[in-house]
Phi, psi and omega in degrees: 000128180275148182204164179250136176294148179288163178307304185293317183290327179292317180295323176296319177297321178299312182301322177292315178295322179300316179296320178295323179288328175295315180296316180298321178295322178294315178301324178294319177296323177301306187284332180292317178298310184296319182289327178295318177296317178306311182296316183295318182292319186282328186251331185070015191246123173291325179295318179291326173298315185295332179296341176296320183286329178294317179294337179277326188271315188298308175305320178298319180301320183287323186267344185304319178308313179280335180297319179300317181295318181294322179298317180290337177282323191261170175291119184296321182295323181285332173298310179302315179303309179295324176299317178298311181296323175294320175295320173300313179303320183292321180289321176299322177301311178303315186295317181294320176297323178290320178298328179277357181073021183244012186284130177236169185301317183296330176297321179291315178304312182297318180295314182297320186291320180296318179290331172297313176298325173296319177291333178295330173274320183292322185298303176295330176296319179298306183298323183280349176280333186303311183287351174276350182247334185240151177292159179303321184286343181260359186302314182293322177295316181298316177292329174297320177292324172302315172297325176302311180296325177292324179292322181296318180295322182291322180275319186280328186299304178297325181296313178292324179302311182305319181285317185286327180292327177284324186277324191240354182068173182302321186300313181296325180290322177299319178296319180297316182295320176301314180296327177294325176289325176293328178295318175300316175293326175298318179299317179293324176296329178275338183271172173227136183238124176301148179253125169295137172296134180238142182284144177273078184273350179074019178289154176287161179300317182294327174294317176294325176299325178284341183300320182296316182290326179294322180296316180292320181298332181277356179230104186300330178293317174295321176294326178290323176295324180297319184291317178300320174303315183296311183300312181302319181289324177296313185288323179290333175295319175296313182298322186292329175281320183286347183291331180295303181293335176298309182293318181291344175291347177219001184220168177263172189301325177299319181290326175302313181299321176297313181300318179293319177301315182292323178301319178296325179296324178294321175301316178297315179296320179294323178294315175298321179296316180295323180289322180283322188260336188080359176074187181299148178296318171267111191288337175295331176289329176295320184286302188280318182297315181287334173295318175304313182292319175301318183295317181292327176295322180292320179299319179302327179309330189261002185291329181199151180282067184238125182297319180295315181297311183294320180294314175300317180294322181291321175299315180294322182294311176299327183292336183264348184294318173305327177290325175294314186288314183295317178297313178298315180296323184293324178296312183295327183286334181269338184253349178254129179301144188307322187285356179244000189288325175305312179297312185295320178288333172294324180298315179302307181303320177297314179299319178294316179296335180270322182285321183292317179296326177296319175295323174298318184286332182275338187305311184297304180301316175303316180291314184287322189251350180242294190284316184295319178297330180298322185248018168291163179297123183087006182288172188298325180255010184299326184268000178239275179301324180299329177296338184261318187252353178096172184231167178104187185302132180089344185284325175298322174294326177297321177294322176303315178299320178296320183290314179303314185290319180296319179299318179298313180299318182297316180294322176298315182293316182292324176300316185294333176286349181272114190303315181302320174289315181299326183250033181297331184286351180276358173294148180302140176287143175277148180281114177201148166064190187293341187302308186285325185291339178270340189242339185276142180265346177254152181295143178293155180278342176237131183250163181232141179244140181269118181298147181291000000 
């Protein structure tokens, strides 16, 4: 018999899953940091270190289109549970190989690829489960809590890894990460996530995978949001690579670490603020308004070779990122039917996995062969732009930050001028989760059954 979980019980289930994902996320950051150190120490090769990120990105990019369709076919809680157990087994395998003295570089690449594929299934299943557990009015706060968990993992993971690698070695860190995945699995085993009823249309998997994109394509506002999401990820990908040489052009590595830590604190503060306040009443203002602010903050990075200025700008940029993500996710969760959300969130992940690595690849050539020569002493712009922001090492990268930031701000303003994007929240709400069951006087057209 189908039924809908109550508002309070759904929120308790979400908080249980969220806590498990928080522990799992911190563990993942621990092992990623420790494995990167191991590769650099064993090989001394930056290229082999960078291949870790390639092994992480490419498999996820390849499986994301089908992952969304399969998530919508299967029980989402069980998908997440299996992903956590697979990741735990992978970390235990690496720990065993290391203990036996047989760990090789390709083992790490393979393990990273396996966990990336697992996350390609877990991430859309997690996002698509949220509107089934939280009321519509709580979506932005709940997504802010998700962003807070990600911020805690980003800040705490590397900090703990530095201590734990010294205290317990890489083997101990891998065992801790495996335990964190098991903690996430235990939380999922105790929680319940409603399942949307799906029609047995007999469609092929590829056809189902395309249904999500067809749904988005027919709604210009959602398609426009997807475009903004892709451009932001591309520009942010370039900036995230270029920030290291920018800071090191006028500061030492210790200050670089401090700058990144303060930026992570901004991310945490932004997530907590979204959780506490619920963000802007019109969520499109959260997406586009905060994208504008993030763009301006990125541009400020390049104005002068000042540690205080760059650190403050980084803190401001990271502080508004949770508002962008939480507001964007809330729009999609309220406007996309529950049975399509796995596919739609997989589309977003696919775009992210494609856009950010492209930005990573372009960052170096743009900095070294275009912007830096223009602001070298005697460069093409040394007598104009250089008179304002300076010349010499790092100033070309500073100009690149200004251009990137202004582009992001321009995209946000241009998107707001497009009626379909600006009024995306006027699209009909999809029936999902506890929100409608508590407020609607008529029965919902889509019901959900709670798995045993």
